N, C-alpha and C positions, 0 to 999 in steps of 0.2 A: 432586817437582820444585819445588813452590812453596817448601818449606822450604829447599832448596838455594839458591834465588834469594835468599831473605831472608838466609841466612847469608853469601852472597857480597856482598850489598849492605852488610851490617854490616862485613864485612872491608874493603871498598873505602871506605866512608863511616862510619868509627867515630863514636860519639857525641862531642860536644864541648860545652863551655860557652861561651856568648856573653855578653859584657858590653857593654851599650850605655849611654852617658851623653850627655845634651844639656845645654848651659848657655846661659842668657841673661846676657850681660855687662852690668855697670853702665855707664852712659854715660861716666863718668869715675871712675877709682879708681887708687890707687897711682901718682899723677902721670902717668897715661897715659889715652888715650881707650879706650873700649870696644873699638874695632877693634884698637888696638895691643895691648891686653891679650889679645884673642882670638888674635892672632898669636903672642904670647909663650906662651900656654897650649898652642896647637897644637905649637909647637916643643918645649916641655917634655914634652908627652905622647908625641910621636913619638920623643924621645930615650930614653924608658923602655925601648924594645925592646932597645937595645944593652946594658942591664944586667940584662935578664930573659930569659935563654935558654929558660926554661920556657914562655914565652908563644908560642903559635902565631903570633899577629899582634897588633899594636897599631897602629891607624891613626886619626889625628885630622885633622880638616879644618875649614875655615871655611865656613859655610853661604852659599849664593848665592840662596836662596829669600827673596823680600822680603815674603811674606805676614805678617800679624800673628800667625799661629800659629807661625811659624818661630822656631827657636832659633839662636844665633850660632855655636856650636861643637858638633861632634859627635865622639864617640869610639866606635869599634867595635874590640873586642878579642876574641880567642878563646884558650881554654885547653883542655887535655886533660881536666882534672879540676877539681872544686870546690876541691880542696886547692891546685891551682896558682893559681886565682883568689884564694883566701885569701892565698897567698904574695905575689901581686902587690899586693893591697890593703894588706898589712902591710910591704912592702918599704920601706926608708928613702927611696929615691928617689921612690916614689909618695906616701908620707906627706908629703914635702916639697912636692910639687906640690899635693896636696890641702889642706894647711894654707894655702898661698898663696891658693888659690881661696876657702877658707872665711873667710879674713881680709878678705874684702870685694870681690873683683873681679867676682864673679858675683852676679846678682840671684836667679836660680833655677836649679835643677838637677833633672833627672828621670833615673831609672836603671831599667834592666830587665836582669835576669840570667836566662838560660834555657838549657836543654839541648836540643840538636838531634841 
């Protein structure tokens, strides 16, 4: 019976890949404040879902936690496979957003990719 329950759980909740990213924005960059750049980044990240049907979810938002350990923008995305995550990371629309961030609007970034 235990094996049947495990098999049922796998069927209902299949494994997926989670991709988490946090950014601290520079106070001023690209002729905008850090808050303005955070808003632009969130808009650009959330727009990626419309061009990537293979993504289960892509959700970005601005942090409201004011502690010194907090980051400004968070991204949570989910994919069925590591190959789908790779396709997301190499998609021209994602590359364009990533290049904009790398060119100086963010101070730091942390990333975690894991399977659940």
